[in-house]
C-alpha positions as CSV (number, residue, x, y, z in Angstrom):
1,X,69.6,123.8,118.8
2,X,73.0,125.3,118.2
3,X,76.5,124.6,116.9
4,X,77.7,123.5,120.3
5,X,74.9,121.0,120.4
6,X,76.2,119.4,117.3
7,X,79.6,119.3,118.6
8,X,78.5,118.0,121.9
9,X,76.6,115.2,119.9
10,X,79.7,114.2,117.9
11,X,81.7,114.1,121.1
12,X,79.4,111.9,122.9
13,X,79.5,109.7,119.9
14,X,83.2,109.3,120.4
15,X,83.1,109.1,124.2
16,X,80.4,106.3,124.3
17,X,82.8,104.2,122.1
18,X,80.5,104.2,118.8
19,X,83.2,105.7,116.8
20,X,85.6,102.8,118.0
21,X,83.1,100.2,117.3
22,X,82.2,101.5,113.9
23,X,85.9,101.9,113.0
24,X,86.4,98.3,114.0
25,X,83.7,97.2,111.4
26,X,85.3,99.2,108.6
27,X,88.7,97.9,109.3
28,X,87.5,94.2,109.2
29,X,86.9,94.6,105.4
30,X,90.0,93.2,103.7
31,X,89.9,95.8,101.0
32,X,93.5,95.6,99.6
33,X,93.3,97.2,96.2
34,X,97.0,96.0,95.3
35,X,95.8,92.4,96.0
36,X,93.8,91.3,92.8
37,X,92.2,88.4,95.1
38,X,90.5,91.1,97.1
39,X,88.3,92.6,94.3
40,X,85.1,91.3,95.9
41,X,85.9,92.9,99.2
42,X,86.2,96.3,97.3
43,X,82.6,96.0,96.1
44,X,81.4,94.8,99.5
45,X,83.0,97.6,101.3
46,X,80.7,100.1,99.3
47,X,77.6,97.9,99.3
48,X,77.5,96.7,102.8
49,X,79.4,99.5,105.0
50,X,78.8,102.8,103.1
51,X,75.5,102.7,100.8
52,X,73.1,101.9,103.8
53,X,74.6,104.6,106.0
54,X,74.6,107.3,103.3
55,X,71.2,106.3,102.1
56,X,70.0,106.6,105.8
57,X,71.6,110.2,105.7
58,X,69.3,111.1,102.7
59,X,71.8,110.5,99.9
60,X,70.7,109.1,96.7
61,X,73.6,106.9,95.7
62,X,74.8,104.8,92.9
63,X,77.7,102.2,92.7
64,X,79.6,102.7,89.4
65,X,81.9,100.1,87.8
66,X,85.3,101.5,87.0
67,X,86.0,102.0,83.4
68,X,89.6,101.1,84.1
69,X,90.1,97.4,84.6
70,X,93.0,98.0,87.0
71,X,90.5,100.0,89.4
72,X,87.8,99.0,91.8
73,X,84.1,100.3,92.1
74,X,83.2,103.8,93.0
75,X,80.3,105.3,94.7
76,X,78.7,108.6,94.0
77,X,76.0,110.0,96.3
78,X,74.0,113.3,96.6
79,X,72.0,115.0,99.3
80,X,70.2,117.9,97.5
81,X,68.4,120.4,99.9
82,X,67.8,123.5,97.5
83,X,68.8,124.9,94.4
84,X,69.9,128.2,96.0
85,X,72.3,126.6,98.5
86,X,75.9,126.0,98.2
87,X,77.1,122.4,97.2
88,X,80.0,120.9,99.0
89,X,81.7,117.8,97.5
90,X,83.6,115.5,99.8
91,X,85.5,112.4,99.2
92,X,87.2,109.3,100.8
93,X,88.9,106.0,99.8
94,X,88.0,102.7,101.3
95,X,90.8,100.5,99.7
96,X,93.9,100.0,101.6
97,X,97.5,98.9,100.8
98,X,98.6,95.4,101.3
99,X,98.0,94.1,104.8
100,X,101.6,93.0,105.3
101,X,100.5,90.7,108.0
102,X,103.7,89.0,108.8
103,X,105.3,92.2,109.6
104,X,103.0,93.7,112.2
105,X,104.4,93.3,115.8
106,X,103.1,90.8,118.1
107,X,99.8,91.3,119.4
108,X,98.5,93.4,116.4
109,X,96.6,92.2,113.2
110,X,95.9,94.4,110.2
111,X,92.2,93.6,110.0
112,X,91.4,93.7,113.7
113,X,91.1,97.1,115.6
114,X,93.3,96.8,118.5
115,X,93.4,99.6,121.3
116,X,96.6,100.4,123.1
117,X,96.5,103.5,125.2
118,X,95.8,106.4,122.8
119,X,96.3,104.3,119.8
120,X,93.7,102.3,117.6
121,X,95.8,100.1,115.4
122,X,94.5,98.4,112.2
123,X,95.0,98.8,108.5
124,X,92.9,101.9,107.1
125,X,92.5,103.3,110.5
126,X,94.5,106.4,109.1
127,X,94.3,105.8,105.6
128,X,91.5,106.5,104.9
129,X,88.6,104.5,106.6
130,X,88.9,106.4,109.8
131,X,89.1,109.8,108.0
132,X,85.9,109.5,106.0
133,X,84.1,108.0,109.1
134,X,84.9,111.0,111.0
135,X,83.2,113.3,108.1
136,X,80.3,111.1,107.8
137,X,79.7,111.0,111.5
138,X,80.0,114.9,111.7
139,X,77.4,115.2,108.9
140,X,75.1,112.9,110.9
141,X,75.6,115.0,114.0
142,X,74.8,118.2,112.0
143,X,71.7,116.7,110.5
144,X,70.4,115.3,113.7
145,X,70.8,118.6,115.6
146,X,69.5,121.1,112.9
147,X,67.1,118.7,111.0
148,X,68.9,119.6,107.8
149,X,72.4,120.4,106.8
150,X,71.7,123.8,105.2
151,X,73.8,122.9,102.1
152,X,73.9,120.3,99.3
153,X,76.4,117.7,99.7
154,X,77.9,115.3,97.1
155,X,80.2,112.5,98.0
156,X,82.8,110.5,96.0
157,X,84.0,107.1,97.7
158,X,86.7,105.2,95.5
159,X,88.2,101.8,96.0
160,X,91.5,102.4,94.0
161,X,93.5,105.3,95.7
162,X,96.3,102.9,96.7
163,X,96.9,102.0,93.0
164,X,97.0,105.4,91.7
165,X,93.1,106.2,91.6
166,X,93.0,104.2,88.3
167,X,89.7,105.2,86.6
168,X,88.8,108.2,88.8
169,X,89.5,110.9,86.3
170,X,87.5,108.9,83.7
171,X,84.6,108.8,85.9
172,X,84.9,112.5,86.7
173,X,84.9,113.3,83.0
174,X,81.9,111.0,82.3
175,X,79.9,112.2,85.4
176,X,81.1,115.9,85.7
177,X,77.5,117.2,85.8
178,X,76.8,114.9,89.0
179,X,80.1,116.2,90.6
180,X,79.7,120.0,90.2
181,X,80.1,122.0,93.5
182,X,81.4,125.1,95.0
183,X,84.2,123.5,97.0
184,X,85.7,120.2,97.7
185,X,86.1,119.7,101.6
186,X,87.8,116.2,102.2
187,X,90.2,114.4,104.6
188,X,93.3,112.6,103.8
189,X,96.9,112.6,104.9
190,X,98.4,113.8,108.3
191,X,98.3,116.6,110.5
192,X,101.8,118.3,111.1
193,X,101.3,118.0,114.8
194,X,98.6,115.7,116.4
195,X,97.3,118.5,118.8
196,X,96.9,121.1,116.0
197,X,94.5,120.8,113.0
198,X,96.1,121.1,109.6
199,X,94.5,122.5,106.3
200,X,96.2,121.9,102.9
201,X,95.0,122.8,99.4
202,X,96.8,120.6,97.1
203,X,99.6,118.0,96.9
204,X,102.8,117.3,95.3
205,X,102.9,115.1,92.2
206,X,105.2,112.0,91.8
207,X,106.7,110.1,88.8
208,X,108.3,106.6,89.5
209,X,110.5,105.0,87.1
210,X,113.3,102.5,86.8
211,X,116.8,103.1,85.5
212,X,118.3,100.0,84.2
213,X,121.8,99.1,82.7
214,X,122.3,95.7,81.0
215,X,125.8,95.1,79.7
216,X,125.8,91.3,78.7
217,X,124.2,88.0,79.4
218,X,124.8,86.4,82.7
219,X,127.3,86.9,85.5
220,X,130.9,86.1,85.3
221,X,133.5,85.0,88.0
222,X,134.9,88.2,89.6
223,X,138.5,86.7,89.9
224,X,138.7,85.7,86.3
225,X,136.9,88.8,84.9
226,X,137.6,91.4,87.4
227,X,139.3,94.3,85.8
228,X,138.3,93.2,82.3
229,X,134.4,93.6,82.4
230,X,132.7,96.8,83.2
231,X,130.5,96.6,86.3
232,X,126.9,97.8,85.6
233,X,126.3,98.6,89.3
234,X,129.2,101.0,89.6
235,X,128.3,102.6,86.3
236,X,124.6,103.0,87.5
237,X,125.8,104.4,90.7
238,X,127.7,107.0,89.0
239,X,124.9,108.0,86.7
240,X,122.6,108.3,89.7
241,X,125.3,110.6,91.3
242,X,124.7,113.1,88.6
243,X,121.2,113.5,89.5
244,X,121.8,115.1,92.8
245,X,124.9,116.2,94.7
246,X,125.9,114.7,98.1
247,X,123.4,116.3,100.2
248,X,120.4,115.4,97.7
249,X,120.2,118.7,95.7
250,X,118.7,118.3,92.4
251,X,121.0,118.9,89.6
252,X,118.6,118.6,86.5
253,X,117.8,122.2,85.9
254,X,114.2,121.3,84.6
255,X,113.5,119.4,87.8
256,X,113.8,122.7,89.8
257,X,110.5,124.4,90.2
258,X,109.9,128.1,89.8
259,X,106.9,128.4,92.1
260,X,108.4,129.1,95.4
261,X,106.9,132.5,95.4
262,X,107.1,135.0,98.4
263,X,103.5,134.1,99.3
264,X,104.3,130.5,99.4
265,X,107.3,131.2,101.5
266,X,105.3,133.3,103.8
267,X,102.7,130.5,104.3
268,X,105.4,128.0,105.2
269,X,107.2,130.3,107.5
270,X,107.3,128.8,111.0
271,X,105.6,125.5,110.1
272,X,106.9,122.5,112.0
273,X,108.6,119.6,110.4
274,X,110.2,118.0,113.2
275,X,108.9,116.4,116.2
276,X,106.2,113.9,116.8
277,X,107.1,110.1,116.5
278,X,108.7,110.1,113.4
279,X,112.4,110.1,112.5
280,X,114.8,112.9,113.3
281,X,115.0,115.4,110.4
282,X,118.4,115.6,108.6
283,X,118.8,119.4,108.8
284,X,121.9,119.2,106.3
285,X,119.9,117.3,103.6
286,X,118.0,118.9,100.8
287,X,118.2,122.2,99.0
288,X,120.6,124.3,101.1
289,X,119.2,127.6,100.7
290,X,115.7,126.6,101.7
291,X,114.2,126.0,105.1
292,X,113.2,122.5,106.0
293,X,109.4,123.4,105.4
294,X,110.2,124.9,101.9
295,X,112.2,121.7,101.0
296,X,109.2,119.4,101.7
297,X,106.2,121.5,100.8
298,X,107.6,124.0,98.2
299,X,110.3,122.1,96.4
300,X,110.9,118.8,94.4
301,X,112.8,115.8,96.0
302,X,114.5,112.9,94.3
303,X,114.5,109.5,96.0
304,X,116.0,106.0,95.2
305,X,113.4,103.5,96.5
306,X,115.3,100.4,95.6
307,X,118.5,99.1,94.0
308,X,119.6,95.6,92.8
309,X,122.4,94.0,91.1
310,X,123.2,90.5,91.4
311,X,121.4,88.8,94.2
312,X,121.6,90.6,97.4
313,X,120.3,87.9,99.7
314,X,122.8,85.3,98.5
315,X,125.7,87.1,96.8
316,X,128.3,85.2,94.8
317,X,131.6,86.0,93.4
318,X,130.6,87.3,90.1
319,X,130.3,90.5,88.1
320,X,126.6,91.1,87.3
321,X,125.2,91.5,83.9
322,X,122.8,94.2,85.0
323,X,121.9,96.6,87.6
324,X,118.5,98.4,88.4
325,X,117.3,101.3,90.4
326,X,113.8,102.3,91.2
327,X,113.5,106.0,91.5
328,X,111.0,108.6,92.3
329,X,110.7,112.4,91.8
330,X,108.1,114.2,94.1
331,X,107.3,117.7,92.4
332,X,105.3,120.6,93.1
333,X,103.5,123.1,90.9
334,X,106.0,124.8,88.7
335,X,107.4,121.5,87.2
336,X,106.4,120.4,83.7
337,X,105.2,116.9,84.4
338,X,105.6,116.1,80.6
339,X,109.2,117.0,80.6
340,X,110.3,115.1,83.7
341,X,111.2,111.8,81.8
342,X,112.6,113.6,78.7
343,X,114.7,116.0,80.8
344,X,116.3,112.9,82.6
345,X,117.0,111.3,79.3
346,X,118.8,114.5,77.9
347,X,120.8,114.9,81.4
348,X,121.9,111.3,81.3
349,X,122.8,111.4,77.7
350,X,124.7,114.7,78.3
351,X,126.9,112.9,80.9
352,X,127.7,110.0,78.8
353,X,125.2,107.5,80.2
354,X,123.2,106.9,76.9
355,X,123.2,103.1,77.6
356,X,121.2,103.5,80.9
357,X,117.6,102.9,80.0
358,X,114.6,104.7,81.7
359,X,111.3,102.6,82.3
360,X,108.5,104.6,83.5
361,X,106.1,102.9,85.7
362,X,102.4,102.4,84.2
363,X,100.9,103.3,87.5
364,X,101.6,106.9,87.6
365,X,101.1,109.3,90.6
366,X,98.9,112.2,90.6
367,X,99.6,115.5,89.3
368,X,100.9,118.3,91.5
369,X,98.2,120.9,92.5
370,X,98.1,123.9,94.8
371,X,95.5,126.4,95.7
372,X,96.3,130.0,96.9
373,X,96.6,130.0,100.7
374,X,94.7,133.3,100.6
375,X,91.6,131.6,98.9
376,X,88.2,132.6,100.5
377,X,87.4,129.1,101.0
378,X,90.6,128.5,103.0
379,X,89.8,131.5,105.0
380,X,86.2,130.2,105.9
381,X,87.4,126.6,106.9
382,X,90.3,128.0,109.0
383,X,88.2,130.3,110.8
384,X,85.6,127.6,111.5
385,X,88.5,125.5,112.9
386,X,89.9,128.2,115.1
387,X,86.2,128.9,116.4
388,X,86.0,125.2,117.4
389,X,89.5,124.6,118.9
390,X,90.6,127.9,120.0
391,X,93.8,127.6,117.9
392,X,94.7,128.6,114.4
393,X,95.4,125.5,112.2
394,X,98.5,124.9,110.3
395,X,98.1,125.8,106.7
396,X,99.9,124.2,103.9
397,X,99.8,125.3,100.3
398,X,100.2,121.6,99.4
399,X,100.7,118.2,101.1
400,X,104.2,116.8,100.8
401,X,102.7,113.5,99.6
402,X,100.4,112.7,96.7
403,X,96.5,112.2,96.4
404,X,94.1,112.5,93.7
405,X,93.4,116.3,94.1
406,X,94.2,117.0,90.3
407,X,91.0,115.3,89.5
408,X,89.1,117.8,91.6
409,X,91.1,120.8,90.7
410,X,91.7,120.1,87.1
411,X,88.6,118.3,85.7
412,X,86.0,119.6,88.1
413,X,87.6,123.0,88.6
414,X,87.0,123.0,92.0
415,X,88.9,124.9,95.0
416,X,90.1,122.2,97.2
417,X,90.6,122.2,100.9
418,X,91.6,119.2,102.8
419,X,91.5,118.9,106.5
420,X,93.5,115.7,107.6
421,X,92.6,113.5,110.5
422,X,95.9,111.6,111.1
423,X,99.4,112.4,112.1
424,X,102.9,111.8,110.7
425,X,103.7,109.0,113.0
426,X,100.7,106.9,112.0
427,X,102.6,104.2,110.1
428,X,100.6,104.8,107.1
429,X,101.7,102.3,104.3
430,X,103.6,100.3,106.7
431,X,103.0,97.8,109.4
432,X,101.4,98.8,112.7
433,X,99.1,101.5,111.2
434,X,97.1,103.3,113.7
435,X,95.1,106.6,114.6
436,X,95.2,108.4,117.8
437,X,92.1,108.5,119.8
438,X,92.6,112.1,121.0
439,X,93.2,113.3,117.5
440,X,90.0,111.4,116.3
441,X,87.8,113.0,118.9
442,X,89.1,116.4,118.0
443,X,88.7,115.9,114.3
444,X,85.0,114.8,114.7
445,X,84.6,118.1,116.8
446,X,86.3,120.2,114.0
447,X,84.3,118.7,111.2
448,X,81.0,119.1,113.1
449,X,81.8,122.7,113.3
450,X,82.8,123.1,109.6
451,X,79.6,121.4,108.5
452,X,77.5,123.6,111.0
453,X,79.1,126.7,109.8
454,X,78.6,125.8,106.0
455,X,74.8,125.6,106.6
456,X,74.2,128.2,109.3
457,X,73.2,130.9,106.9
458,X,74.7,133.5,109.4
459,X,78.3,133.5,107.7
460,X,79.0,134.8,104.3
461,X,80.3,131.9,102.1
462,X,82.8,132.4,99.3
463,X,80.9,133.2,96.0
464,X,80.8,130.8,93.2
465,X,83.0,133.4,91.3
466,X,85.5,133.5,94.1
467,X,87.2,130.3,92.9
């Protein structure tokens, strides 16, 4: 039995349609963590879909109640093969965002897997059911081929990632001794290009908040009072305009990171940000001195997610009493997360907008993290991927989006290597979410190779002190 045998086995698993059938079964669970009515489905996903499969793989598993009432249950599992062997932690989340049933195009349904050409549509196909199914199936192929993994494996499956991983950090602190490992190797997020594997080692953090200005009670006729009453929407628009310039360059000094080093620039050099099925990149947007890759992976970005004043769907001739904007800062390592809101307060006050209130959202994002692209575990995984595919993967210091990597890096102290199995045009967090069959097949082969190499014993693994 050989490495190629395991890769051939997982390829056959895909080619015979088993991956598609099993993914259909996972998609059918309506595990919307943003929907309070779906709470029973979150537990059912772990008990019915995950627990039996992992126990069959030789994992000792426990489903844990979330200590945070906002979060769903979690599963911790372990397959222990030997005290002298390396331990690999992996992760996935079975919860999905709201289905948005009425917004999917005709012929599609969020909780039914529907095939069209190279696409498999359904909520959770890309984020994250398809991704952890790929990793579990790859583990199964290695175990069936070799008879053992050759390493210890621990797994965490949570059901609250789409609500900010509520309770995950608490569980990690409570069960830290059960989650010790040499490395995290997990999957979430997109590849840069569908045909080339991607590896990333962290993620941007995020802070979301509302800016609100209320000047009086009630709206007043714009004819009778126009020119006499200050317009909160106009004032708020001017306040927002002080945060960036007209091309989106951040003007708050504390929001400009100091971590875009020569090593990070070198890692980002030449990485693609355009192409695929996403929108065209606006090359004249963002920090002018940076390349597009540096702007999205090595820098901070500010966005206005929504704005309201009056009743947009039924406007009337009246000056509104208030205006509100929901805003977000995506930030990289090198930004003090504790100073993001205070710095904004100081900035608005200095520009004369003391009346504009800041309301941070309770459900925060994850903190920014980043592992050195030259870390030995990064080299191990990228070498394995190149051996399988014949192509060097794209290597990112951190994902542009956010995920709970801070719990693994900061609480468990692990080097973190993510190998995503989706692509940027997958409509993640939107109607018509899908995965590509061709990418999923390739990802199964990639992960079977990585897991084989971890237990092969003929390749030097990074030492525990090489973190």
